[in-house]
C-alpha positions, 0 to 999 in steps of 0.5 A: 479497518480505516476509511479513506479521507485525504484529511486523515486523522490516523497516520501509518509507518512501515517497518520493513525490517520487522514487517509491521505497520504501525498506526497512530493518531495524527491528532486528538480524536473525539469519542465516536469519530471515524478513523480515516487514513489516506490510501494515497492519491491513486487509491491503490494498495500497491506495495511501494517497496516491492520491486517494479514488475516488467511491463506485460509485453516483457512478461509475455516475451519471457514466457514465450522463451520457456522451453518445455521438454 
């Protein structure tokens, strides 16, 4: 686990083909120093590569169109 800090000392890179995330030190890290990454400006874990979801109104409209026999 990494804590959030905008002045991170660990960076990460996604490999979408192999479905892995690689973490590496952004600089020399002292023994006992906390490892920190930036969660982003909105502090979200949303998958940046995921397709955009339709707005909630559209989802409701789509569900209302389902006919159950």
